[in-house]
C-alpha positions in Angstrom: 23.3 32.4 159.4 20.3 32.7 157.2 21.4 36.2 156.3 24.9 35.0 155.4 23.5 32.4 153.0 21.1 35.0 151.5 24.0 37.3 151.0 26.0 34.5 149.4 23.2 33.8 147.0 23.0 37.5 146.1 26.7 37.5 145.4 26.4 34.3 143.2 23.6 35.9 141.1 25.7 39.1 140.8 28.7 37.1 139.5 26.5 35.2 137.1 25.5 38.4 135.3 29.1 38.5 133.9 29.3 34.7 133.4 26.1 34.2 131.4 27.6 34.9 128.0 26.9 31.9 125.7 30.6 31.4 125.4 33.0 29.0 127.1 34.4 30.7 130.3 35.9 28.1 132.6 36.6 28.9 136.2 39.2 26.7 137.8 38.9 28.0 141.4 36.1 26.9 143.7 34.5 29.7 145.7 34.3 27.2 148.6 33.5 23.6 149.2 30.2 22.0 150.2 31.2 21.6 153.8 30.9 25.4 154.3 27.2 24.9 153.7 27.1 21.9 156.1 26.5 19.5 153.3 27.3 15.7 153.5 28.9 14.5 150.3 31.4 12.2 148.6 33.6 12.5 145.5 32.7 10.1 142.7 35.7 8.7 140.7 34.6 9.7 137.2 36.9 9.2 134.2 35.7 9.6 130.6 36.5 7.2 127.8 39.2 9.6 126.6 40.9 9.6 130.0 39.6 12.9 131.4 38.9 13.1 135.2 35.6 14.8 135.9 35.3 16.3 139.3 31.9 15.1 140.7 30.2 15.5 144.0 27.4 13.2 145.2 25.1 14.6 147.9 22.9 12.0 149.5 19.4 12.9 150.8 20.1 14.3 154.3 18.3 16.1 157.1 18.5 19.9 157.4 21.2 20.8 160.0 20.5 23.0 162.9 21.1 26.8 162.7 24.0 26.4 165.1 25.6 23.7 163.1 25.3 25.7 159.9 26.7 28.7 161.5 29.7 26.8 162.9 30.4 25.2 159.6 30.2 28.5 157.8 32.9 29.9 160.0 35.0 26.7 160.4 34.2 24.3 157.5 35.2 20.7 158.1 34.1 17.8 155.8 31.5 15.7 157.5 31.6 11.9 157.5 29.7 10.4 154.7 26.4 8.8 155.7 22.9 8.3 154.4 19.6 8.6 156.1 18.8 4.9 155.5 19.6 2.1 153.0 16.8 2.9 150.6 17.7 4.0 147.0 16.3 7.4 146.3 15.4 9.6 143.3 18.4 11.5 142.1 18.9 14.9 140.3 22.0 15.4 138.2 22.8 19.1 137.8 24.7 20.3 134.8 26.6 23.7 134.8 26.3 26.2 132.0 29.2 27.4 129.9 30.9 29.4 132.7 31.9 29.3 136.3 32.0 25.9 138.0 29.9 23.8 140.4 30.6 25.9 143.5 28.0 28.5 142.5 24.2 28.0 142.6 24.6 24.2 142.4 25.5 24.0 146.2 22.3 25.9 147.1 20.3 23.5 144.9 21.9 20.6 146.7 21.1 22.1 150.1 17.4 22.4 149.2 16.8 19.1 147.3 18.7 16.8 149.6 16.6 18.1 152.5 13.5 17.0 150.5 14.6 13.4 150.1 16.5 13.6 146.8 20.1 12.7 146.1 21.9 15.5 144.1 24.9 15.1 141.8 27.0 18.1 140.6 30.0 18.0 138.3 32.4 20.1 136.3 33.1 19.9 132.6 36.6 19.1 131.5 38.7 22.3 131.9 36.4 23.6 134.6 36.9 23.5 138.4 39.0 20.6 139.5 38.3 18.4 136.5 41.3 17.6 134.2 42.9 20.4 132.3 41.7 20.7 128.8 42.4 23.6 126.5 39.4 25.5 125.2 38.9 28.3 122.8 36.5 30.9 124.4 35.0 31.7 121.0 33.3 28.3 121.0 29.7 28.0 122.1 30.3 24.4 123.2 32.5 21.4 122.7 31.1 18.0 121.7 33.4 16.4 124.2 31.2 17.8 127.0 28.7 15.1 126.0 31.4 12.5 126.8 31.8 14.1 130.2 28.1 14.0 130.9 27.8 10.3 129.8 30.6 9.3 132.1 28.9 11.0 135.1 25.5 9.4 134.3 27.1 5.9 134.1 28.9 6.4 137.5 25.7 7.7 139.1 23.9 4.6 138.0 26.5 2.5 139.8 25.7 4.0 143.2 23.6 2.0 145.7 22.0 5.1 147.0 20.4 5.8 143.6 17.0 4.5 142.5 17.9 3.6 138.9 14.5 4.4 137.6 14.0 7.8 139.2 16.6 10.1 137.7 16.2 13.7 136.6 18.6 16.0 134.8 18.6 19.7 135.2 20.6 22.4 133.5 20.6 26.0 132.4 21.6 27.6 129.1 24.4 25.5 127.6 23.8 22.9 130.4 20.1 22.7 129.4 20.7 21.5 125.9 23.6 19.3 126.9 21.3 17.7 129.6 18.6 17.0 126.9 21.2 15.5 124.6 22.7 13.3 127.3 19.4 12.2 128.8 18.1 11.1 125.3 20.4 8.0 125.6 19.0 6.8 128.9 15.6 5.3 129.6 16.5 5.5 133.3 16.2 9.3 133.2 12.5 10.1 133.6 12.5 13.9 134.0 14.2 16.9 132.5 14.3 20.5 133.9 15.7 23.3 131.7 16.2 27.0 132.1 16.8 29.0 128.9 16.7 26.1 126.4 17.7 26.9 122.9 16.1 25.3 119.8 19.1 24.8 117.6 22.4 26.4 116.8 21.0 27.7 113.5 18.4 29.7 115.3 20.3 30.8 118.4 23.5 32.1 116.7 21.8 34.9 114.8 19.9 35.9 118.1 23.2 36.1 119.9 24.9 38.0 117.2 22.2 40.6 117.5 21.7 40.8 121.2 25.3 40.3 122.3 26.8 42.3 119.5 29.1 39.4 118.5 30.5 38.2 115.2 29.8 34.7 114.0 33.5 34.0 114.5 33.0 34.6 118.2 30.2 32.0 118.3 31.8 28.9 116.9 29.8 25.7 116.8 31.9 22.6 116.4 31.4 20.7 113.2 31.2 17.4 115.1 28.3 18.4 117.4 25.5 15.9 116.5 22.7 17.7 114.7 20.2 15.1 115.9 21.0 15.9 119.6 19.9 19.5 119.3 16.6 20.2 121.1 14.5 20.9 118.1 15.4 17.5 116.6 15.0 15.6 119.9 11.6 17.1 120.8 9.2 15.2 118.5 10.2 11.8 120.0 11.1 12.9 123.5 10.0 10.6 126.3 11.0 12.4 129.5 8.6 14.5 131.6 9.8 18.1 130.9 9.7 21.4 132.8 10.8 24.3 130.6 11.6 27.6 132.4 12.4 30.8 130.6 12.6 34.5 131.6 9.9 36.8 130.1 12.7 39.1 129.0 15.3 36.5 128.0 17.0 37.9 124.9 19.4 35.0 124.4 17.0 32.1 124.4 13.8 34.0 123.9 10.4 32.8 125.0 9.6 31.6 121.4 12.3 29.0 121.6 10.8 27.4 124.7 7.3 27.7 123.2 8.5 26.0 120.0 10.1 23.1 121.9 7.1 22.8 124.2 4.7 22.6 121.2 6.7 19.6 119.8 7.0 17.6 123.0 4.6 14.6 123.1 5.0 14.0 126.9 3.9 15.4 130.2 5.2 18.9 130.2 5.1 22.3 131.9 6.2 25.7 130.7 7.0 28.5 133.2 7.6 31.9 131.8 9.1 33.8 134.7 7.6 37.3 134.8 10.1 40.1 134.3 13.1 37.7 134.3 16.0 37.8 131.9 18.4 35.0 130.8 20.4 34.7 133.9 22.2 36.5 136.8 20.4 38.7 139.3 17.4 39.2 137.0 17.2 35.6 135.7 14.7 32.9 136.6 16.7 32.0 139.7 16.4 35.5 141.2 14.0 34.1 143.9 15.4 30.7 145.0 12.5 30.0 147.3 9.9 30.3 144.5 12.1 28.5 142.0 12.8 25.6 144.3 9.1 25.3 145.2 8.1 25.1 141.5 10.8 22.6 140.6 10.1 20.4 143.6 6.4 20.2 142.8 7.3 19.1 139.3 9.8 16.5 140.4 7.5 15.1 143.2 4.8 14.5 140.5 7.1 13.0 137.9 9.5 10.9 140.0 7.3 9.7 142.8 
């Protein structure tokens, strides 16, 4: 069973090589559902202020299943009854996807790990992604401002859950999901910690980098006119009040080290910067290439900042 999961992670990272492109690439089909990994979860009923349904999974803290149970579920997945370890509210991690794929990729493996360590985990899909409401997107856009509306709807719903300790929340995202997490978290005092992989500084600085490294024209890297300038990382950083863990690949050519270093230098809070030796922006060679080391480092950070 362990080998099957490792093979699945390898396949995920291989697929992510083609998905990490700094351009909107929705995937409407789930690779599989959480029950295949023996995860207990429930769907949250999340609707945005503009009427969009956001598919959201809530994973409560849960014990690690036996090897046999995991093997049986992998072969014959059946959704498990929803239950929690106890009635105590717990720290909760909200995971935001990047600009491609959907929440059936590495998110499920993060949920496996962190729920076994006493954390609730929440994953969701942007509008137009996965099983969220259909919403037409131009793949030449880097982002849509409406994704901030999706994120806010998820945060509000999470704060309504009895299982959640309202003062011990963290947000975590990579690439596009990193700067959207920072923007969304900026509006909530409840959110105490922020984990980001491959965080850009600003659109003004990242677009020329992408034009050069990805051989794209500016017309293929459209930034919406209504995306709030003040919610870009470089402008949020000087007054930031969340403990922050910045993670970047040593060889990241899309959000290079200097971007994380620039943000890090501006942050007035407890902070950590991990430059992952030899890693690129994403995929097989990205910072997630060794899930065990990655999870260990992030868990150490969260345990310090949320407990």
